[in-house]
ROKEPA-329597 format. One line per 10 residues: number of its first residue (from 1); their letters; for each residue y, z, x of C-alpha. Coordinates in nm, 4 decimals, m for minus. Each point is the difference from the previous one (the first is absolute). Layout:
N
NUM	A	Y/Z/X | ...
//
This chain:
220
1	XXXXXXXXXX	8.0229/7.8153/1.0680 | m0.2635/m0.2096/m0.1631 | 0.2117/m0.1426/m0.2274 | 0.2806/m0.0396/0.2818 | m0.2970/m0.2653/0.1648 | m0.0465/m0.1509/m0.3416 | 0.3262/m0.0872/m0.0636 | 0.0837/m0.1238/0.3836 | m0.2808/m0.2281/m0.0010 | 0.0652/m0.1466/m0.3358
11	XXXXXXXXXX	0.3389/m0.0925/0.1556 | m0.1162/m0.1863/0.2490 | m0.1660/m0.2401/m0.2442 | 0.3703/m0.0718/m0.2024 | 0.1742/m0.3274/0.2065 | 0.1236/m0.0458/0.2769 | m0.1648/0.2809/0.1677 | m0.3308/m0.0151/0.2220 | m0.2805/m0.1176/m0.2232 | 0.2261/m0.1051/m0.3094
21	XXXXXXXXXX	m0.0336/m0.2781/m0.1502 | 0.2578/m0.2295/m0.1715 | 0.2028/0.1929/m0.3167 | m0.3989/0.1678/0.0072 | m0.1105/0.3642/m0.0260 | m0.3818/m0.0414/m0.0253 | m0.2693/0.2682/m0.0217 | m0.2788/0.0451/0.2910 | m0.2602/m0.0039/m0.0992 | m0.3129/0.2635/0.1881
31	XXXXXXXXXX	m0.0643/m0.2754/0.2639 | 0.3286/m0.0348/0.0712 | m0.0248/m0.3668/m0.1642 | 0.2835/m0.1462/m0.2654 | m0.0748/m0.0593/m0.3022 | m0.1493/m0.3982/m0.0826 | 0.2649/m0.2291/m0.1082 | m0.0003/m0.1069/m0.3335 | m0.0240/0.0163/m0.2869 | m0.2361/m0.3007/m0.0540
41	XXXXXXXXXX	m0.0793/m0.2244/m0.2982 | m0.2836/0.0834/m0.1507 | m0.3081/m0.2320/m0.0330 | m0.2247/m0.1640/0.2811 | 0.2089/m0.1921/0.2925 | m0.0103/m0.3652/m0.0906 | m0.3414/m0.2195/0.1462 | 0.1109/m0.2974/0.2506 | m0.2378/m0.2839/0.0162 | m0.1030/0.0230/0.3517
51	XXXXXXXXXX	0.0233/m0.3578/0.0547 | 0.4037/0.0503/m0.0094 | 0.0000/0.2542/0.2838 | 0.1915/m0.0967/0.3327 | 0.0496/m0.3737/m0.1223 | 0.3585/m0.0380/m0.1583 | 0.1134/m0.3164/m0.0328 | m0.1860/m0.1415/0.1785 | m0.3612/0.0173/m0.1508 | m0.3494/0.0489/0.1586
61	XXXXXXXXXX	0.1323/m0.1023/0.3130 | 0.2654/0.3200/0.0101 | m0.3803/0.2069/0.1322 | 0.1120/m0.2281/0.3182 | 0.3540/0.1926/0.0148 | m0.1470/0.3018/0.0704 | m0.2849/m0.1300/0.2236 | m0.2430/0.0322/m0.3131 | m0.2441/m0.2200/m0.1378 | 0.0110/m0.0560/m0.3669
71	XXXXXXXXXX	m0.2026/0.1950/m0.2136 | m0.3918/m0.1654/m0.1119 | m0.0766/0.0730/m0.3614 | m0.3765/m0.0464/m0.1173 | m0.0355/m0.1883/m0.2834 | m0.2409/0.0801/m0.2252 | m0.2137/m0.2527/m0.1234 | m0.0261/m0.0372/m0.3789 | m0.3202/m0.0208/m0.1526 | 0.0083/0.0050/m0.3945
81	XXXXXXXXXX	0.2172/m0.1545/m0.2494 | 0.2306/0.2965/0.0044 | 0.1003/m0.0217/0.3591 | 0.2012/m0.2755/m0.0419 | 0.0765/m0.1154/m0.3121 | 0.3592/0.1507/m0.1823 | m0.0115/0.2839/m0.2200 | 0.1659/0.0832/m0.3256 | 0.0913/m0.3780/m0.0252 | 0.2981/m0.1031/m0.2709
91	XXXXXXXXXX	m0.1660/m0.1389/m0.3111 | 0.1327/m0.1282/m0.3677 | m0.1648/0.0625/m0.3082 | m0.1611/m0.3396/m0.2118 | 0.2458/0.0740/m0.2624 | 0.3083/m0.0507/0.2402 | 0.1816/m0.3329/0.0104 | 0.0677/m0.2295/0.2981 | 0.2963/0.1328/0.0524 | m0.1019/0.3374/0.1075
101	XXXXXXXXXX	m0.2906/m0.1334/0.1955 | 0.2411/m0.2011/0.1675 | 0.2322/0.2756/0.0905 | m0.2197/0.2090/0.1668 | m0.1180/m0.2497/0.2426 | 0.3372/m0.0268/0.0853 | 0.0921/0.3869/0.0170 | m0.2740/0.0784/0.2530 | m0.0488/m0.3713/0.1372 | m0.3331/m0.0933/m0.0959
111	XXXXXXXXXX	m0.1359/m0.3084/m0.1686 | m0.2489/0.1357/m0.1827 | m0.1163/0.2731/m0.2416 | m0.2978/0.1973/m0.1629 | 0.0384/0.0019/m0.3819 | m0.1277/0.3021/m0.1822 | m0.1061/0.0434/m0.3630 | 0.2184/0.3159/m0.1022 | 0.1414/0.2939/0.2035 | m0.2431/0.2726/m0.1230
121	XXXXXXXXXX	m0.3303/m0.2133/0.1427 | 0.1553/m0.2149/0.2263 | m0.2967/m0.2178/0.0223 | 0.0862/m0.3514/0.1853 | m0.0545/m0.2877/m0.2668 | 0.1452/m0.2809/0.2360 | 0.2390/m0.0674/0.2280 | 0.3764/m0.2324/0.0632 | 0.0915/m0.1891/0.2895 | 0.3381/m0.1297/0.0733
131	XXXXXXXXXX	m0.1983/m0.3308/m0.0327 | m0.1478/0.0505/m0.3347 | 0.3910/0.0499/m0.0981 | 0.0934/m0.2899/0.1740 | m0.3037/m0.2572/m0.2227 | 0.0246/0.1454/m0.2605 | 0.3612/0.1498/m0.1193 | 0.1999/m0.1986/0.2124 | m0.1788/m0.3413/m0.0011 | m0.0601/m0.0287/m0.4005
141	XXXXXXXXXX	0.3513/0.1310/m0.0059 | m0.0798/0.3291/m0.1870 | 0.2095/0.3346/m0.1076 | m0.1154/0.1849/0.2547 | 0.1693/0.2950/m0.1989 | m0.2210/m0.0869/m0.3368 | m0.3488/m0.0253/0.1899 | m0.2037/0.1832/0.0576 | m0.2382/0.1082/0.3174 | m0.3578/0.0196/m0.2391
151	XXXXXXXXXX	0.1344/m0.3626/m0.0504 | 0.0069/m0.1527/0.3998 | m0.1353/0.2759/0.2126 | m0.3186/m0.0997/0.1559 | m0.3297/0.1679/m0.0633 | m0.2724/0.0725/0.0244 | 0.0802/0.1331/0.3020 | m0.1522/0.0332/0.3512 | 0.0049/0.3866/0.1500 | m0.1898/0.1865/0.2422
161	XXXXXXXXXX	m0.0402/0.4626/m0.0346 | 0.1719/0.1657/0.2618 | m0.3554/0.1486/0.1581 | m0.0898/m0.3488/0.0676 | m0.0224/m0.1565/0.3677 | 0.3934/m0.1740/0.0227 | m0.2535/m0.3146/0.1511 | m0.1292/0.0079/m0.3392 | 0.3686/m0.0756/m0.1097 | 0.0827/m0.2645/0.2570
171	XXXXXXXXXX	m0.3183/m0.1292/m0.1137 | 0.1169/m0.0603/m0.3960 | 0.3803/m0.1117/0.1554 | m0.1941/m0.2909/0.1970 | m0.2389/m0.0836/m0.2826 | 0.2191/m0.0301/m0.3003 | 0.3121/m0.0724/0.2303 | 0.2029/0.2590/m0.1630 | 0.3186/0.1299/0.2270 | m0.0491/0.3655/m0.1865
181	XXXXXXXXXX	m0.2634/0.2177/m0.1218 | 0.0706/0.3241/m0.2674 | m0.2258/0.3117/0.0849 | m0.1428/0.1544/m0.2678 | m0.1771/0.3471/m0.0639 | m0.3509/0.0370/m0.1557 | 0.1955/0.0097/m0.3210 | 0.2169/m0.3233/0.0202 | 0.3281/0.1407/0.1051 | 0.2144/m0.1329/0.2235
191	XXXXXXXXXX	0.0330/0.2010/0.3717 | 0.1186/m0.2247/0.2446 | m0.0105/m0.3910/0.0544 | m0.1070/m0.1775/0.3490 | 0.2212/m0.3077/0.0769 | 0.0296/m0.2227/0.3001 | 0.2595/0.2162/0.1813 | m0.2120/0.3070/m0.0355 | m0.2566/m0.1867/0.1732 | 0.2418/m0.1330/0.2792
201	XXXXXXXXXX	0.1485/0.3812/0.0508 | m0.3023/0.2558/m0.0207 | m0.2928/m0.1871/0.0927 | 0.1973/m0.1255/0.3079 | m0.2702/m0.2938/0.0991 | 0.1646/m0.2998/0.0407 | m0.3003/m0.2410/m0.0070 | m0.1265/0.2088/m0.3065 | 0.3602/m0.0363/m0.1953 | 0.0382/m0.4182/0.1146
211	XXXXXXXXXX	m0.3242/m0.0593/m0.1394 | 0.0439/0.1544/m0.2988 | 0.3041/m0.1498/m0.0633 | m0.1491/m0.3657/0.1157 | m0.2773/0.0836/m0.2609 | 0.2932/0.0348/m0.2871 | 0.2439/m0.2774/0.0314 | m0.3585/m0.2387/0.1130 | 0.0805/m0.2903/m0.2641 | m0.3427/0.0542/m0.2854
//
């Protein structure tokens, strides 16, 4: 008797019968709920930055389409050089040629590169800028593929520590009228670079940024 009832229930789950699905035959658990659909991909679901929610092509104004307000994200106030520096910057070795430095600048869209002694110590020995290349290679009609960076790089280098207050770096930029300052650790290894762009984007203080840029560009 029990067997007949079981068969009867199974038939009702077939397609076209009450409780049936489109050509499927599911097992019903003790709760009477169909198993969850699947299979699901392994791993976590991709994270979506909150600023993209509900915006679509209208950007931040998209929130207003749904009667909501734009998300307000509190900006953390930087304190140290490590808070505003670009970490692990691209660098050259002193034994590299001017061509290598120029190609790196082009590839990464930057105007300066810290120069290290070797890959083992990564100790800072100089800095090379696009201005150095223009004045010391192009203007002197030198062969950029034959000139090593240790002959044209700027040294000694004005540096800061990642643990210095970032205002110290800004003061150094203003005092020495330099647009970029490498950050080095206690062993003299390059760990970051602070530029005018870093000040503008990460300090987020328009008057302070204007003061730094004005001081750097002021004629001696």
